[in-house]
C-alpha positions in Angstrom: 37.9 68.0 6.1 36.4 68.1 9.6 32.8 66.8 10.1 30.4 69.5 10.2 28.7 68.5 13.4 31.9 69.1 15.5 33.6 71.9 13.7 32.2 74.5 16.2 33.8 72.6 19.0 37.0 74.6 20.2 40.1 72.6 20.5 42.5 70.3 18.8 40.7 68.0 16.4 42.7 64.9 15.2 43.7 63.2 12.0 45.1 59.7 12.5 47.3 57.8 10.2 48.2 54.2 10.7 51.5 53.5 8.8 54.0 50.8 8.1 57.5 50.5 6.6 58.3 48.3 3.3 59.1 45.3 5.3 55.9 45.7 7.5 58.1 45.3 10.5 57.8 48.9 11.6 54.4 50.5 12.4 53.5 54.0 13.3 50.2 55.4 14.6 50.4 59.2 13.9 48.1 61.8 15.5 48.2 65.2 13.8 45.9 68.2 13.8 43.0 67.6 11.3 44.2 70.1 8.8 48.0 69.0 8.6 49.4 67.9 5.3 51.7 64.9 5.8 54.7 64.0 3.4 55.1 60.4 4.2 58.8 60.2 3.0 59.8 63.1 5.2 57.8 61.8 8.2 59.6 58.2 7.7 62.8 59.9 8.0 61.9 61.9 11.1 60.6 58.9 13.1 63.5 56.7 12.0 62.3 54.3 9.7 65.2 52.6 8.1 64.1 52.9 4.4 62.8 56.3 5.0 59.6 55.5 3.6 56.1 55.0 4.9 52.9 53.6 3.5 49.3 53.3 4.7 48.8 50.0 6.5 46.1 47.8 5.2 43.0 46.8 6.9 44.4 43.4 7.9 47.2 45.2 9.8 44.7 47.5 11.6 42.8 44.6 12.7 45.7 42.9 13.8 47.9 45.7 15.5 45.7 48.4 17.1 42.7 46.0 16.7 40.3 48.4 14.9 38.7 48.3 11.6 39.0 50.6 8.6 38.6 54.4 9.4 38.7 53.7 13.2 42.4 54.2 14.0 42.7 56.0 17.2 45.4 56.9 19.8 42.8 55.5 22.3 43.5 52.0 20.9 47.0 52.2 22.4 45.9 50.3 25.2 45.5 47.3 22.9 48.8 47.6 21.6 51.5 44.9 22.6 54.4 46.9 21.6 54.0 46.3 17.9 53.8 50.0 17.0 55.1 53.5 17.8 53.0 56.4 18.6 53.7 59.8 16.9 52.0 62.8 18.2 51.9 66.5 16.6 53.4 68.7 19.3 50.4 71.3 18.7 48.1 69.0 20.7 50.3 69.7 23.7 51.6 73.3 23.0 48.9 74.6 20.9 46.9 76.1 24.0 43.9 73.7 23.4 41.6 73.2 26.3 40.3 70.1 24.8 41.6 67.5 22.3 39.3 65.5 20.2 39.6 61.6 19.0 37.4 58.9 18.0 36.9 56.3 20.8 37.5 53.1 18.7 34.8 53.9 16.2 34.5 56.6 13.7 30.9 57.0 14.8 31.6 59.2 17.7 33.9 61.9 19.0 35.3 62.2 22.6 37.2 65.1 24.0 40.0 65.2 26.7 42.2 67.9 28.3 45.6 67.4 26.5 47.4 66.7 29.9 44.9 63.8 30.5 45.3 62.6 27.1 49.1 62.4 27.6 48.7 60.6 30.9 46.6 58.1 29.0 49.2 57.7 26.4 51.9 57.1 29.0 49.8 54.8 31.1 49.8 52.5 28.0 53.4 52.1 28.0 54.0 54.3 25.0 56.5 57.0 25.1 55.2 59.3 22.2 57.6 60.6 19.6 56.4 64.3 19.7 57.0 66.1 16.5 56.5 69.7 15.1 54.5 69.6 11.9 53.7 72.5 9.7 
C-alpha cells in the first residue's frame, strides 16, 4: 500500500525487495512498481538463480551488502555496492510514460523523485547494468 502523503504524486512509485538465493551467494535488489505482486520462485528463474528460488535477505545481509537498515533498501544505495548483488528493474519505470519515478533516499523517512532517464544514468554510473524485466 502506498503511503497516503505521496499517493497524489504522479509517476512510478517503487517497491524494493532485497533477495538472496539459498546459498546466500547471489543477492538481487529488485525494484518494481509499488502495486506489483511478485512470485519469488518465478523471479528466481527469470534472473538466473541456480536453484530458481529466492528468499528475503535478513537485516544482517542488508547492513553488509547495500549498507542500509531494515525497510531502507533502495536502488539509490547501488553506489555502496562492491559488486555483491545484481539490480533488477521493472521495465515499467522506463517504458510506462512516467515523468518522474520515486524512491527512498537511503531511509524510509523520505521520498525523492527523478526523471526515469536520470535514474537510469545514475544506475549505470554505479557500474550496474540492470536486468530489466516486464512484470505483470
